[in-house]
C-alpha positions as CSV (number, residue, x, y, z in Angstrom):
1,M,3.3,18.7,12.1
2,Q,0.9,15.7,12.5
3,K,1.9,13.0,15.0
4,L,3.2,9.8,13.5
5,A,3.4,6.4,15.1
6,I,6.3,4.2,14.2
7,S,5.9,0.3,14.2
8,R,8.7,-2.1,13.8
9,Y,8.3,-5.9,12.9
10,T,10.8,-8.6,12.4
11,I,10.2,-11.6,10.2
12,N,12.4,-14.5,9.8
13,N,12.7,-16.0,6.3
14,Q,15.6,-18.1,5.1
15,R,14.8,-17.5,1.5
16,F,16.2,-14.0,1.7
17,D,20.1,-13.6,1.6
18,G,21.1,-11.7,4.7
19,K,19.0,-9.0,6.5
20,I,17.0,-6.4,4.7
21,K,14.8,-3.6,6.1
22,Y,11.7,-2.4,4.4
23,A,9.5,0.8,4.9
24,L,5.9,0.5,4.4
25,V,4.4,3.8,3.5
26,S,0.7,3.8,2.6
27,D,-2.5,5.8,2.3
28,L,-1.2,9.3,2.4
29,H,-4.2,10.4,0.3
30,S,-2.3,13.5,-0.8
31,G,-4.1,16.8,-0.4
32,K,-3.4,20.5,-0.3
33,K,-2.6,20.5,3.5
34,T,-0.8,17.2,3.6
35,D,2.5,17.2,5.7
36,I,5.1,14.8,4.6
37,E,8.0,16.1,6.9
38,P,7.3,13.6,9.7
39,I,7.4,10.8,7.2
40,I,10.7,12.0,5.5
41,K,12.2,12.3,9.0
42,A,11.2,8.7,10.0
43,L,12.7,7.4,6.8
44,K,15.9,9.2,7.4
45,D,16.2,8.2,11.0
46,N,15.4,4.6,10.1
47,S,17.6,4.0,6.9
48,P,15.4,1.4,5.2
49,D,16.9,-0.6,2.2
50,C,13.7,-0.3,0.3
51,I,10.5,1.7,0.5
52,L,7.2,0.0,-0.4
53,M,4.3,2.0,-1.2
54,P,1.1,0.0,-1.8
55,G,-1.4,2.6,-2.9
56,D,-3.6,5.4,-2.2
57,I,-0.6,8.0,-2.1
58,F,-2.9,10.2,-4.3
59,E,-6.6,10.6,-4.5
60,R,-6.6,10.1,-8.2
61,L,-4.3,9.7,-11.1
62,D,-6.8,10.7,-13.9
63,G,-5.8,14.2,-14.4
64,S,-8.1,15.7,-12.0
65,R,-7.4,17.4,-8.7
66,P,-4.0,18.7,-9.6
67,E,-3.8,21.0,-6.7
68,G,-3.7,18.2,-4.2
69,K,-1.0,16.1,-5.7
70,T,2.1,18.0,-4.8
71,A,2.8,16.4,-1.5
72,G,2.5,12.9,-3.1
73,Y,5.1,13.7,-5.7
74,E,7.3,15.3,-3.2
75,L,7.1,12.4,-0.9
76,I,8.0,9.9,-3.8
77,K,10.9,12.1,-4.9
78,R,12.4,12.6,-1.4
79,A,11.8,9.0,-0.5
80,A,13.6,7.8,-3.5
81,E,16.6,9.9,-2.5
82,I,16.8,7.7,0.7
83,A,16.1,4.2,-0.8
84,P,14.6,2.5,-3.9
85,V,10.7,3.1,-4.0
86,Y,8.3,0.5,-5.3
87,Y,4.9,1.8,-6.0
88,S,1.5,-0.2,-6.7
89,I,-2.0,1.1,-7.4
90,G,-4.8,1.4,-4.6
91,N,-8.4,2.1,-5.1
92,H,-8.0,5.9,-5.0
93,E,-5.5,6.0,-7.7
94,N,-7.7,4.5,-10.1
95,G,-10.8,6.3,-9.2
96,G,-12.5,3.2,-7.9
97,T,-13.2,4.7,-4.5
98,G,-16.5,2.5,-3.8
99,S,-15.0,-0.3,-1.8
100,W,-18.1,-0.3,0.4
101,N,-20.0,-3.5,0.1
102,M,-23.3,-1.9,0.4
103,I,-23.1,0.2,-2.6
104,K,-24.4,-2.4,-5.1
105,W,-25.5,0.3,-7.8
106,R,-21.9,0.9,-8.7
107,K,-21.9,-2.3,-10.8
108,S,-24.9,-1.3,-12.7
109,F,-23.6,2.3,-13.5
110,F,-19.8,1.3,-14.0
111,I,-17.7,3.8,-15.6
112,E,-14.3,2.6,-16.6
113,K,-11.4,4.5,-15.0
114,Y,-8.0,5.3,-16.4
115,F,-4.6,6.7,-15.6
116,E,-3.3,9.9,-17.1
117,Q,0.0,8.9,-18.6
118,S,1.6,12.3,-17.7
119,E,0.9,11.5,-14.0
120,L,2.3,8.1,-14.3
121,D,5.3,9.5,-15.9
122,K,5.8,12.1,-13.1
123,I,5.7,9.2,-10.5
124,F,8.5,7.3,-12.7
125,N,10.4,10.6,-12.9
126,C,10.2,11.1,-9.1
127,G,12.1,7.8,-8.8
128,A,9.7,5.2,-8.1
129,T,9.3,1.7,-9.9
130,F,5.7,1.7,-10.8
131,L,4.0,-1.7,-10.6
132,D,0.7,-2.3,-12.3
133,D,-0.3,-6.1,-12.3
134,G,3.4,-6.9,-12.8
135,F,6.7,-7.4,-11.3
136,V,10.5,-6.6,-11.5
137,I,13.5,-8.4,-10.1
138,E,16.1,-6.2,-8.5
139,D,19.1,-7.4,-6.4
140,G,17.9,-11.1,-6.5
141,I,14.4,-10.3,-5.1
142,A,11.1,-9.9,-7.0
143,Y,8.8,-7.1,-6.4
144,G,5.2,-7.4,-7.7
145,G,2.3,-5.0,-7.5
146,L,-1.4,-6.1,-7.4
147,T,-3.6,-3.5,-8.7
148,S,-6.9,-2.7,-7.0
149,G,-9.7,-4.7,-8.5
150,L,-12.1,-1.8,-8.1
151,I,-11.2,-0.3,-11.5
152,N,-12.6,-3.5,-13.2
153,K,-16.3,-4.0,-13.9
154,E,-16.5,-7.2,-12.0
155,R,-14.7,-5.4,-9.1
156,K,-12.2,-8.2,-8.7
157,P,-8.3,-7.9,-9.1
158,H,-6.5,-9.5,-12.1
159,V,-4.6,-12.3,-10.6
160,D,-3.6,-14.4,-13.6
161,W,-0.2,-12.9,-13.7
162,L,0.7,-14.1,-10.1
163,D,1.1,-17.5,-11.5
164,E,4.3,-16.6,-13.2
165,F,5.3,-14.4,-10.5
166,C,4.9,-17.3,-7.8
167,K,7.0,-19.7,-10.0
168,L,10.1,-17.6,-9.5
169,E,12.8,-19.2,-7.4
170,C,13.9,-16.0,-5.7
171,P,12.3,-14.3,-2.7
172,K,9.0,-12.6,-3.6
173,V,7.5,-9.3,-2.2
174,L,4.1,-8.4,-3.2
175,L,2.5,-4.8,-2.8
176,C,-1.2,-5.4,-2.4
177,H,-3.4,-2.3,-1.3
178,H,-6.2,-4.3,-0.3
179,P,-5.6,-6.7,2.8
180,E,-9.0,-8.3,2.3
181,Y,-7.5,-9.9,-0.8
182,Y,-5.3,-12.0,1.2
183,K,-7.7,-14.6,2.3
184,K,-9.5,-15.0,-1.1
185,Y,-6.6,-14.6,-3.6
186,L,-3.2,-14.8,-1.8
187,K,-3.2,-17.2,1.3
188,G,-2.3,-20.3,-0.8
189,K,0.3,-18.4,-2.9
190,N,4.0,-18.9,-2.8
191,I,4.9,-15.4,-1.8
192,D,7.3,-14.3,1.0
193,L,6.2,-11.0,2.0
194,I,2.9,-9.0,1.2
195,V,2.5,-5.5,2.3
196,A,-1.0,-3.7,2.4
197,G,-2.9,-0.7,3.5
198,H,-6.5,0.5,2.7
199,A,-8.2,-0.2,6.0
200,H,-6.8,2.8,7.8
201,G,-6.5,0.6,11.0
202,G,-10.1,0.3,11.2
203,Q,-10.5,4.0,11.6
204,W,-11.6,3.7,15.2
205,R,-9.5,1.3,17.3
206,I,-10.9,-0.3,20.6
207,F,-8.7,-2.4,22.7
208,G,-6.2,-2.6,19.7
209,R,-8.8,-3.7,17.2
210,G,-10.3,-1.8,14.3
211,V,-14.0,-1.1,14.3
212,F,-14.7,-1.0,10.4
213,A,-13.0,-1.5,7.1
214,P,-14.3,-1.2,3.6
215,G,-14.4,-4.5,1.9
216,Q,-14.4,-6.3,5.4
217,G,-17.2,-4.8,7.6
218,I,-17.5,-4.4,11.4
219,F,-14.5,-5.6,13.4
220,P,-12.4,-6.6,10.4
221,K,-9.5,-9.1,10.8
222,Y,-7.0,-7.4,8.5
223,T,-6.3,-3.8,9.7
224,S,-3.0,-3.7,11.2
225,G,0.1,-5.7,12.2
226,V,1.6,-9.0,11.0
227,H,-0.6,-12.0,9.9
228,D,0.6,-15.5,9.1
229,G,4.1,-14.4,9.5
230,R,4.1,-12.6,6.0
231,L,1.2,-10.2,5.6
232,V,1.9,-6.8,6.9
233,I,-0.6,-4.2,7.1
234,S,-0.2,-0.5,7.7
235,R,-2.7,1.6,9.4
236,G,-1.9,4.4,6.8
237,L,-0.7,8.0,6.9
238,K,-3.7,10.0,6.3
239,P,-4.9,12.0,9.4
240,S,-8.4,12.4,10.5
241,G,-10.8,13.6,7.7
242,K,-14.6,13.7,7.6
243,I,-14.6,10.4,9.7
244,P,-12.0,11.0,12.4
245,R,-9.4,8.5,13.5
246,I,-9.9,7.5,17.2
247,F,-7.1,5.7,19.3
248,N,-5.6,5.2,15.8
249,T,-2.5,7.5,15.0
250,P,-1.3,7.5,11.4
251,E,1.6,5.2,10.9
252,I,4.7,4.3,9.1
253,V,5.9,0.6,9.5
254,F,9.4,-0.9,9.2
255,I,9.9,-4.5,8.6
256,E,13.2,-6.1,9.2
257,I,13.6,-9.5,7.4
258,N,16.1,-11.9,8.9
259,N,17.3,-15.0,7.1
260,S,17.5,-17.0,10.3
Protein backbone atom coordinates (compact mmCIF):
# COMPACT_ATOMS: atom_id res chain seq x y z
CA MET A 1 0.00 0.00 0.00
CA GLN A 2 1.45 3.35 -1.03
CA LYS A 3 2.12 6.12 1.46
CA LEU A 4 -0.26 9.04 1.27
CA ALA A 5 0.17 12.51 2.73
CA ILE A 6 -2.93 14.31 3.98
CA SER A 7 -2.96 18.11 3.86
CA ARG A 8 -5.63 20.27 5.43
CA TYR A 9 -6.32 23.93 4.68
CA THR A 10 -8.91 26.37 6.00
CA ILE A 11 -10.21 29.23 3.87
CA ASN A 12 -12.48 31.97 5.16
CA ASN A 13 -15.11 33.19 2.72
CA GLN A 14 -18.33 34.88 3.81
CA ARG A 15 -20.06 34.10 0.51
CA PHE A 16 -20.52 30.48 1.53
CA ASP A 17 -23.48 29.64 3.74
CA GLY A 18 -21.92 27.92 6.75
CA LYS A 19 -19.05 25.45 6.70
CA ILE A 20 -18.28 23.05 3.89
CA LYS A 21 -15.44 20.55 3.53
CA TYR A 22 -14.00 19.63 0.13
CA ALA A 23 -11.66 16.79 -0.75
CA LEU A 24 -9.24 17.53 -3.60
CA VAL A 25 -8.33 14.33 -5.46
CA SER A 26 -6.11 14.80 -8.51
CA ASP A 27 -3.59 13.14 -10.83
CA LEU A 28 -4.18 9.48 -10.06
CA HIS A 29 -3.04 8.48 -13.57
CA SER A 30 -4.87 5.17 -13.25
CA GLY A 31 -2.79 2.14 -14.19
CA LYS A 32 -2.81 -1.63 -13.80
CA LYS A 33 -0.99 -1.43 -10.44
CA THR A 34 -2.72 1.65 -9.01
CA ASP A 35 -3.73 1.25 -5.36
CA ILE A 36 -6.76 3.33 -4.40
CA GLU A 37 -7.33 1.88 -0.91
CA PRO A 38 -5.37 4.62 0.96
CA ILE A 39 -7.39 7.26 -0.89
CA ILE A 40 -10.72 5.66 -0.04
CA LYS A 41 -9.68 5.29 3.59
CA ALA A 42 -8.69 8.97 3.78
CA LEU A 43 -12.02 10.00 2.26
CA LYS A 44 -14.00 7.85 4.68
CA ASP A 45 -12.00 9.02 7.69
CA ASN A 46 -12.40 12.72 6.84
CA SER A 47 -16.04 12.75 5.63
CA PRO A 48 -15.94 15.54 3.02
CA ASP A 49 -19.16 17.19 1.85
CA CYS A 50 -17.97 17.13 -1.79
CA ILE A 51 -15.08 15.57 -3.68
CA LEU A 52 -13.37 17.60 -6.42
CA MET A 53 -11.37 15.81 -9.14
CA PRO A 54 -9.65 18.33 -11.44
CA GLY A 55 -8.26 15.92 -14.00
CA ASP A 56 -5.70 13.26 -14.87
CA ILE A 57 -7.52 10.52 -13.02
CA PHE A 58 -7.00 8.53 -16.23
CA GLU A 59 -4.20 8.46 -18.79
CA ARG A 60 -6.63 8.69 -21.72
CA LEU A 61 -10.37 8.69 -22.42
CA ASP A 62 -10.09 8.00 -26.15
CA GLY A 63 -10.85 4.28 -26.04
CA SER A 64 -7.22 3.20 -25.70
CA ARG A 65 -5.45 1.54 -22.75
CA PRO A 66 -8.58 -0.12 -21.31
CA GLU A 67 -6.49 -2.38 -19.06
CA GLY A 68 -5.33 0.60 -16.98
CA LYS A 69 -8.66 2.30 -16.32
CA THR A 70 -10.18 -0.03 -13.70
CA ALA A 71 -8.68 1.77 -10.70
CA GLY A 72 -9.90 5.15 -11.95
CA TYR A 73 -13.48 4.01 -12.41
CA GLU A 74 -13.41 2.21 -9.06
CA LEU A 75 -12.11 5.35 -7.34
CA ILE A 76 -14.92 7.48 -8.77
CA LYS A 77 -17.58 4.90 -7.94
CA ARG A 78 -16.48 4.41 -4.34
CA ALA A 79 -15.83 8.12 -3.80
CA ALA A 80 -19.35 8.92 -5.03
CA GLU A 81 -20.71 6.62 -2.31
CA ILE A 82 -19.04 8.90 0.24
CA ALA A 83 -19.94 12.34 -1.16
CA PRO A 84 -20.91 14.03 -4.46
CA VAL A 85 -18.06 13.95 -6.99
CA TYR A 86 -17.30 16.71 -9.51
CA TYR A 87 -14.89 15.82 -12.28
CA SER A 88 -13.12 17.98 -14.88
CA ILE A 89 -10.65 17.22 -17.67
CA GLY A 90 -6.87 17.29 -17.45
CA ASN A 91 -4.31 17.03 -20.21
CA HIS A 92 -4.01 13.24 -19.99
CA GLU A 93 -7.73 12.52 -20.32
CA ASN A 94 -7.80 14.28 -23.66
CA GLY A 95 -4.51 12.87 -24.89
CA GLY A 96 -2.82 16.28 -24.94
CA THR A 97 0.11 15.10 -22.88
CA GLY A 98 2.68 17.50 -24.37
CA SER A 99 2.57 20.32 -21.84
CA TRP A 100 6.35 20.79 -21.96
CA ASN A 101 7.16 24.22 -23.33
CA MET A 102 10.15 23.03 -25.36
CA ILE A 103 8.12 20.67 -27.57
CA LYS A 104 7.24 23.26 -30.20
CA TRP A 105 6.80 20.71 -32.99
CA ARG A 106 3.48 19.59 -31.52
CA LYS A 107 1.83 22.73 -32.90
CA SER A 108 2.95 21.89 -36.43
CA PHE A 109 1.88 18.26 -36.23
CA PHE A 110 -1.32 18.73 -34.23
CA ILE A 111 -3.76 15.82 -34.18
CA GLU A 112 -7.15 16.65 -32.74
CA LYS A 113 -8.02 14.53 -29.72
CA TYR A 114 -11.42 13.23 -28.77
CA PHE A 115 -13.28 11.50 -25.96
CA GLU A 116 -14.84 8.10 -26.38
CA GLN A 117 -18.49 8.58 -25.38
CA SER A 118 -18.69 5.16 -23.75
CA GLU A 119 -15.90 6.18 -21.38
CA LEU A 120 -17.58 9.48 -20.52
CA ASP A 121 -20.81 7.57 -19.90
CA LYS A 122 -18.97 5.21 -17.59
CA ILE A 123 -17.66 8.11 -15.51
CA PHE A 124 -21.22 9.45 -15.30
CA ASN A 125 -22.54 6.00 -14.38
CA CYS A 126 -19.94 5.77 -11.62
CA GLY A 127 -21.68 8.75 -10.03
CA ALA A 128 -19.60 11.79 -11.00
CA THR A 129 -20.83 15.11 -12.36
CA PHE A 130 -18.71 15.56 -15.49
CA LEU A 131 -17.71 19.17 -16.21
CA ASP A 132 -16.32 19.99 -19.68
CA ASP A 133 -16.00 23.78 -20.09
CA GLY A 134 -19.27 24.27 -18.27
CA PHE A 135 -20.91 24.44 -14.86
CA VAL A 136 -23.76 23.20 -12.71
CA ILE A 137 -25.41 24.70 -9.63
CA GLU A 138 -25.98 22.36 -6.69
CA ASP A 139 -27.21 23.36 -3.23
CA GLY A 140 -26.65 27.04 -3.98
CA ILE A 141 -23.03 26.62 -5.14
CA ALA A 142 -21.83 26.74 -8.76
CA TYR A 143 -19.24 24.13 -9.79
CA GLY A 144 -17.37 24.71 -13.04
CA GLY A 145 -14.76 22.73 -14.93
CA LEU A 146 -12.16 24.39 -17.17
CA THR A 147 -10.94 21.76 -19.65
CA SER A 148 -7.23 21.52 -20.42
CA GLY A 149 -6.32 23.67 -23.41
CA LEU A 150 -3.82 21.10 -24.69
CA ILE A 151 -6.59 19.44 -26.71
CA ASN A 152 -6.88 22.61 -28.82
CA LYS A 153 -4.63 23.48 -31.75
CA GLU A 154 -3.77 26.85 -30.23
CA ARG A 155 -2.99 24.97 -26.98
CA LYS A 156 -5.02 27.43 -24.94
CA PRO A 157 -8.14 26.82 -22.83
CA HIS A 158 -11.57 28.01 -23.95
CA VAL A 159 -12.42 30.65 -21.37
CA ASP A 160 -15.36 32.51 -22.92
CA TRP A 161 -17.89 30.49 -20.92
CA LEU A 162 -16.31 31.78 -17.71
CA ASP A 163 -17.95 35.17 -18.26
CA GLU A 164 -21.38 33.66 -17.61
CA PHE A 165 -20.01 31.59 -14.74
CA CYS A 166 -18.43 34.60 -13.03
CA LYS A 167 -21.66 36.65 -13.26
CA LEU A 168 -23.48 34.19 -10.99
CA GLU A 169 -24.34 35.62 -7.60
CA CYS A 170 -23.85 32.33 -5.73
CA PRO A 171 -20.46 31.05 -4.50
CA LYS A 172 -18.36 29.63 -7.33
CA VAL A 173 -15.91 26.71 -7.28
CA LEU A 174 -13.77 26.06 -10.37
CA LEU A 175 -11.94 22.84 -11.16
CA CYS A 176 -8.92 23.74 -13.30
CA HIS A 177 -6.29 21.07 -13.88
CA HIS A 178 -3.50 23.51 -14.80
CA PRO A 179 -2.38 25.79 -11.95
CA GLU A 180 -0.35 27.85 -14.45
CA TYR A 181 -3.67 29.02 -15.92
CA TYR A 182 -4.35 30.98 -12.75
CA LYS A 183 -2.06 33.96 -13.40
CA LYS A 184 -2.94 34.32 -17.10
CA TYR A 185 -6.65 33.49 -17.24
CA LEU A 186 -8.19 33.38 -13.75
CA LYS A 187 -6.57 35.78 -11.32
CA GLY A 188 -8.92 38.66 -12.15
CA LYS A 189 -12.03 36.49 -12.26
CA ASN A 190 -14.83 36.53 -9.70
CA ILE A 191 -14.32 32.95 -8.49
CA ASP A 192 -14.30 31.95 -4.81
CA LEU A 193 -12.31 28.73 -4.91
CA ILE A 194 -10.10 27.23 -7.63
CA VAL A 195 -8.62 23.74 -7.30
CA ALA A 196 -5.81 22.36 -9.45
CA GLY A 197 -3.23 19.60 -9.80
CA HIS A 198 -1.00 18.81 -12.80
CA ALA A 199 2.36 19.97 -11.38
CA HIS A 200 2.84 16.84 -9.20
CA GLY A 201 4.34 19.08 -6.53
CA GLY A 202 7.26 19.94 -8.77
CA GLN A 203 8.20 16.21 -8.80
CA TRP A 204 11.28 16.83 -6.65
CA ARG A 205 10.84 19.14 -3.64
CA ILE A 206 13.76 20.96 -2.02
CA PHE A 207 13.16 22.97 1.15
CA GLY A 208 9.42 22.69 0.48
CA ARG A 209 9.63 24.01 -3.07
CA GLY A 210 9.06 22.15 -6.33
CA VAL A 211 11.95 21.84 -8.78
CA PHE A 212 10.13 21.63 -12.14
CA ALA A 213 6.59 21.66 -13.51
CA PRO A 214 5.32 21.43 -17.09
CA GLY A 215 4.03 24.76 -18.27
CA GLN A 216 6.00 26.59 -15.55
CA GLY A 217 9.60 25.43 -15.87
CA ILE A 218 12.31 25.47 -13.20
CA PHE A 219 11.37 26.31 -9.59
CA PRO A 220 7.71 26.96 -10.45
CA LYS A 221 5.44 29.04 -8.25
CA TYR A 222 2.26 26.98 -8.42
CA THR A 223 2.91 23.39 -7.32
CA SER A 224 1.31 22.97 -3.89
CA GLY A 225 -0.63 24.69 -1.13
CA VAL A 226 -2.90 27.75 -1.08
CA HIS A 227 -2.29 30.89 -3.15
CA ASP A 228 -4.13 34.20 -2.86
CA GLY A 229 -6.47 32.60 -0.35
CA ARG A 230 -8.43 30.76 -3.05
CA LEU A 231 -6.20 28.70 -5.38
CA VAL A 232 -5.51 25.27 -3.86
CA ILE A 233 -3.09 22.93 -5.59
CA SER A 234 -2.71 19.21 -4.96
CA ARG A 235 0.66 17.51 -5.38
CA GLY A 236 -1.25 14.61 -6.95
CA LEU A 237 -1.70 10.93 -6.22
CA LYS A 238 0.52 9.16 -8.72
CA PRO A 239 3.54 7.55 -7.05
CA SER A 240 6.98 7.62 -8.62
CA GLY A 241 7.15 6.57 -12.26
CA LYS A 242 9.95 6.98 -14.78
CA ILE A 243 10.84 10.21 -13.00
CA PRO A 244 10.82 9.52 -9.23
CA ARG A 245 9.18 11.73 -6.67
CA ILE A 246 11.78 12.97 -4.17
CA PHE A 247 10.71 14.47 -0.80
CA ASN A 248 7.25 14.61 -2.36
CA THR A 249 4.76 12.06 -1.04
CA PRO A 250 1.51 11.65 -3.05
CA GLU A 251 -1.17 13.80 -1.49
CA ILE A 252 -4.88 14.14 -0.87
CA VAL A 253 -6.07 17.59 0.24
CA PHE A 254 -8.99 18.57 2.45
CA ILE A 255 -10.24 22.17 2.28
CA GLU A 256 -12.59 23.54 4.91
CA ILE A 257 -14.48 26.68 3.95
CA ASN A 258 -15.66 28.86 6.82
CA ASN A 259 -18.03 31.78 6.32
CA SER A 260 -16.34 33.87 9.02
